[in-house]
C-alpha positions as CSV (number, residue, x, y, z in Angstrom):
1,M,52.3,-10.7,51.9
2,T,51.9,-12.1,48.6
3,I,50.4,-10.6,46.2
4,N,48.2,-12.0,43.6
5,Y,45.1,-10.3,41.1
6,N,43.1,-12.9,40.8
7,N,39.9,-13.1,39.5
8,R,41.4,-9.0,38.5
9,V,40.5,-7.4,34.8
10,A,43.3,-5.2,33.7
11,I,43.7,-3.1,31.3
12,V,47.0,-1.9,30.1
13,T,47.4,0.5,27.3
14,G,50.1,1.1,25.0
15,A,50.9,-3.1,26.3
16,G,53.1,-3.9,23.3
17,Q,55.8,-3.4,23.5
18,G,58.1,-1.4,26.5
19,L,57.1,-1.1,30.3
20,G,53.6,-1.7,29.2
21,R,54.1,-5.4,28.2
22,S,56.6,-5.6,31.1
23,H,53.1,-4.1,33.1
24,A,50.9,-6.7,31.9
25,L,52.9,-9.9,31.9
26,A,53.6,-9.2,35.3
27,L,50.4,-8.5,36.1
28,A,48.8,-11.9,34.3
29,A,51.7,-13.7,35.7
30,R,49.3,-13.6,39.2
31,G,46.6,-13.9,38.1
32,A,44.9,-11.4,36.0
33,K,43.7,-11.6,33.3
34,L,44.2,-9.0,30.6
35,V,43.1,-6.4,27.8
36,I,46.0,-5.5,25.8
37,N,45.9,-2.9,24.2
38,D,48.7,-1.2,21.8
39,L,48.2,1.1,18.6
40,G,51.0,-0.9,17.2
41,G,52.7,2.5,15.6
42,A,56.2,3.6,16.4
43,A,57.4,6.3,18.6
44,D,55.8,9.3,17.5
45,G,52.3,7.4,17.3
46,T,52.4,7.0,13.3
47,G,51.4,3.9,11.1
48,G,49.7,1.1,13.3
49,S,49.6,-2.8,13.8
50,L,48.0,-5.2,16.2
51,T,51.0,-7.6,16.2
52,P,53.0,-6.1,19.3
53,A,49.7,-6.7,21.3
54,Q,48.7,-10.3,19.9
55,E,52.0,-11.2,20.4
56,V,52.3,-10.6,24.5
57,A,48.7,-12.2,24.7
58,D,49.5,-15.1,22.9
59,L,52.6,-14.8,25.6
60,I,49.5,-15.1,28.5
61,I,47.5,-17.3,27.3
62,K,50.8,-19.8,26.5
63,N,51.7,-19.3,30.0
64,G,47.4,-20.0,31.0
65,G,46.5,-16.4,31.6
66,E,43.9,-15.5,29.9
67,A,44.1,-12.3,27.3
68,I,42.2,-10.4,24.9
69,V,43.6,-8.0,22.6
70,S,42.5,-4.1,21.6
71,G,43.8,-1.7,18.8
72,A,42.3,1.2,19.7
73,N,43.7,4.4,19.9
74,V,43.7,6.4,23.8
75,A,43.1,9.7,21.6
76,K,40.1,8.3,20.5
77,F,37.4,8.2,23.7
78,D,34.6,5.9,21.1
79,E,37.3,3.0,20.2
80,V,38.2,3.4,24.1
81,T,34.9,2.9,25.2
82,A,34.4,-0.5,22.5
83,M,37.5,-1.4,24.3
84,V,36.2,-1.5,27.5
85,N,32.6,-3.0,26.1
86,A,34.7,-5.5,24.9
87,A,36.6,-6.5,28.3
88,M,32.7,-6.0,30.3
89,E,31.5,-8.3,27.3
90,K,33.6,-10.9,28.0
91,W,34.6,-11.0,31.6
92,G,31.9,-8.8,33.5
93,R,34.5,-6.5,35.1
94,V,37.4,-3.8,35.0
95,D,39.6,-3.8,37.5
96,I,42.6,-2.2,36.9
97,L,43.5,0.3,34.4
98,V,47.0,1.0,34.0
99,N,47.4,4.2,31.7
100,N,50.3,3.5,29.9
101,A,50.6,3.7,26.3
102,G,52.5,7.5,25.1
103,I,54.3,8.9,22.1
104,L,57.4,11.3,21.9
105,R,57.7,14.3,19.2
106,D,61.1,15.8,21.5
107,K,62.6,19.2,19.9
108,S,62.6,22.3,21.3
109,F,60.0,24.9,21.9
110,S,61.9,27.3,19.7
111,K,61.1,24.2,16.8
112,M,58.1,22.8,18.0
113,E,55.1,22.8,15.5
114,L,52.2,22.8,17.7
115,S,50.3,20.0,16.1
116,D,53.3,17.8,17.2
117,F,52.3,19.5,21.0
118,Q,49.0,19.2,21.0
119,M,49.7,15.3,19.2
120,V,51.5,14.2,22.9
121,I,48.7,16.0,25.0
122,D,46.2,13.8,23.3
123,V,48.4,10.8,23.9
124,H,48.8,10.9,26.9
125,L,47.3,13.3,28.6
126,M,43.5,12.9,26.9
127,G,44.6,9.5,27.0
128,S,44.6,8.8,29.8
129,V,41.0,11.0,30.5
130,N,39.4,9.1,27.6
131,C,40.6,5.4,29.2
132,T,39.6,7.0,32.7
133,K,35.8,8.1,31.8
134,A,35.3,4.6,30.0
135,V,35.5,2.5,33.5
136,W,34.8,4.7,36.1
137,E,31.3,4.3,36.2
138,I,32.3,0.6,36.1
139,M,34.1,0.8,39.3
140,K,32.1,3.5,41.1
141,S,28.9,-0.1,40.3
142,Q,31.9,-2.3,41.5
143,N,33.0,-0.7,44.6
144,Y,36.7,-0.9,43.4
145,G,38.9,0.6,40.9
146,R,42.7,0.8,40.6
147,I,43.8,3.2,37.9
148,V,47.9,4.0,37.6
149,M,48.7,7.2,35.8
150,T,52.5,7.0,34.0
151,T,54.1,10.6,34.8
152,S,57.4,11.3,34.0
153,S,60.7,13.4,35.6
154,S,59.8,15.4,32.4
155,G,56.8,16.2,33.6
156,M,57.3,16.8,37.8
157,Y,61.6,18.5,36.6
158,G,61.6,19.9,33.5
159,N,63.9,17.9,30.6
160,F,65.3,19.6,27.8
161,G,63.6,19.3,24.2
162,Q,60.0,18.3,26.0
163,T,57.8,21.2,26.5
164,N,55.1,19.0,25.0
165,Y,55.7,15.9,26.9
166,G,56.4,17.2,29.7
167,A,53.0,19.5,30.0
168,A,50.5,16.1,29.5
169,K,53.3,14.1,32.1
170,A,52.3,17.0,34.6
171,G,48.6,17.3,34.0
172,V,48.7,13.2,34.5
173,V,49.2,14.3,38.0
174,G,46.2,17.2,38.8
175,F,44.2,14.3,36.8
176,M,45.3,12.0,39.4
177,N,44.8,14.6,43.0
178,T,41.4,15.4,41.9
179,L,40.1,12.2,41.0
180,C,41.4,10.3,43.9
181,I,38.8,12.8,46.0
182,E,36.5,11.9,44.4
183,G,36.9,8.1,43.7
184,A,37.7,7.3,47.7
185,K,34.6,6.9,48.9
186,Y,34.1,4.1,46.2
187,D,37.7,2.6,47.0
188,I,39.0,3.5,44.0
189,R,42.8,4.5,44.7
190,V,44.1,6.7,41.7
191,N,48.0,6.6,42.0
192,A,50.9,7.8,39.6
193,L,53.8,5.9,38.3
194,A,56.4,7.6,37.8
195,P,59.4,5.4,35.6
196,A,63.2,5.3,34.5
197,A,64.0,2.4,31.9
198,H,64.9,1.4,29.3
199,T,62.4,1.3,26.2
200,R,62.7,2.5,22.6
201,M,61.7,6.0,24.2
202,T,64.8,6.1,25.5
203,E,66.5,4.6,23.1
204,G,70.1,6.8,22.3
205,L,69.7,8.9,25.4
206,I,71.4,6.6,28.1
207,P,74.9,5.5,28.1
208,P,74.8,1.8,27.2
209,E,76.5,1.0,30.5
210,A,73.5,1.9,32.3
211,L,70.8,0.5,30.4
212,K,71.1,-3.2,31.8
213,L,70.5,-1.9,35.2
214,L,67.0,0.0,33.6
215,T,65.2,-2.8,33.4
216,P,60.9,-2.6,32.3
217,E,60.3,-5.7,35.4
218,S,62.4,-2.9,38.0
219,V,59.8,-0.4,36.9
220,S,56.6,-3.1,37.1
221,A,57.3,-3.9,40.6
222,G,56.6,-0.6,41.3
223,L,53.1,-0.5,39.6
224,L,52.2,-3.9,40.7
225,A,52.3,-2.7,44.1
226,L,50.3,0.7,42.9
227,V,47.1,-1.6,41.3
228,H,46.8,-4.0,44.5
229,D,43.8,-4.7,46.8
230,E,45.9,-2.5,49.8
231,A,47.5,0.3,47.4
232,P,47.9,3.7,48.5
233,N,45.9,6.3,47.4
234,R,47.2,9.8,45.7
235,T,51.3,8.6,45.4
236,I,53.7,9.2,43.2
237,L,56.0,6.5,42.8
238,C,59.4,6.6,41.2
239,A,60.6,3.5,39.7
240,G,64.2,2.1,38.3
241,A,66.7,0.4,38.4
242,G,66.0,-1.4,41.4
243,G,65.8,2.0,42.9
244,Y,62.2,3.5,44.6
245,A,61.1,6.8,45.9
246,R,58.1,9.2,46.0
247,T,58.0,12.3,45.1
248,V,56.2,14.6,46.5
249,I,54.3,18.3,46.0
250,Y,55.5,20.5,49.3
251,E,54.0,24.1,49.9
252,T,56.7,26.5,52.2
253,E,55.2,28.3,55.6
254,G,55.5,31.2,54.0
255,I,54.5,34.7,55.6
256,Y,52.2,37.4,55.3
257,L,51.8,40.9,54.5
258,K,49.7,43.7,55.9
259,P,47.2,45.4,53.0
260,E,49.7,48.3,52.5
261,D,52.9,46.1,52.8
262,Q,51.3,44.2,49.5
263,T,53.7,45.4,47.4
264,P,55.9,43.0,44.9
265,E,59.1,45.2,46.5
266,N,57.8,43.7,49.8
267,V,57.3,40.1,48.3
268,M,60.9,40.8,46.0
269,A,62.8,41.7,49.6
270,R,61.4,38.5,51.5
271,L,61.9,36.0,48.8
272,D,64.3,34.3,51.6
273,E,61.4,33.3,53.8
274,I,58.8,32.8,51.2
275,N,61.4,30.0,50.4
276,D,62.4,28.7,53.5
277,P,61.3,25.1,54.0
278,K,60.9,24.9,57.4
279,G,57.1,24.2,58.0
280,Q,56.4,23.0,55.0
281,V,53.9,20.7,54.5
282,E,51.6,18.4,51.6
283,F,48.4,19.3,50.8
284,T,46.3,17.0,49.6
285,Q,42.7,19.5,48.6
286,G,43.3,22.3,47.4
287,F,41.3,24.4,49.7
288,E,44.0,24.3,52.3
289,Q,46.6,26.4,50.9
290,S,43.1,29.5,50.7
291,T,42.5,27.6,55.0
292,K,46.1,28.7,55.1
293,F,46.5,32.2,54.1
294,V,43.4,33.7,55.2
295,E,44.2,32.3,58.8
296,K,47.7,34.0,58.9
297,A,46.0,37.2,57.8
298,M,43.7,37.0,60.5
299,K,46.3,36.8,62.8
300,G,47.9,39.3,61.1
301,E,45.4,41.4,61.4
């Protein structure tokens, strides 16, 4: 099977450089029409310029593709709406949304200003919400949509100095988990990409000998798999340096305590059983946990 995106319209945020640029060029090379969105600021979100986005769009057009440019700030819904309207006016549909735009304001939590926490949440989490909201009804009316959130190992596992970034990146996974349920009957599939790549956001953090392996292109191969017609739904795909894996949140089987035994002492005494991975399962709906606990209680009684 050869994957292509002929007649598909894709919006990639933060597409002026790094991973977003790689994603956009890879989609365009396989036939997609692109909205190249980039505020053009520094890694911390300051400043702005259309130049990086325009260079990517020019390259796509030079190679025979179609692309338009947007300098919308994803944290501002009116600007995002204008971007989506421009895509609709030009092509009449939006098939793919790649929520890639992001900034970093790393500091230990003790030293972090709340304004830096808020800004990172606004760009990563609310930026993904704004862009998704702007295309959601369009995708529903088309009965087709492919949306990717960009999460991170920092959000899934933690990373010193990144409470703001980690919270935002965990947040987009929670966002995805419910969106994919609500969008299923409209063939809107929502997934998350957890990239490991050498970009300006990882500058100085990774040994030089490893950098040449962590190419943006290796991550984009995973991204393209998440936005094609036969894409999965509700998958966290990890990609980097040619490695591809899936992150899954499991819940252990756990225990049941009768009402008279429901004390913190008994919970602590049985932590080993609570932690036992034997029989753990992946839930895809929140109520499954409640159902499990109620069934345990009914059997226990």
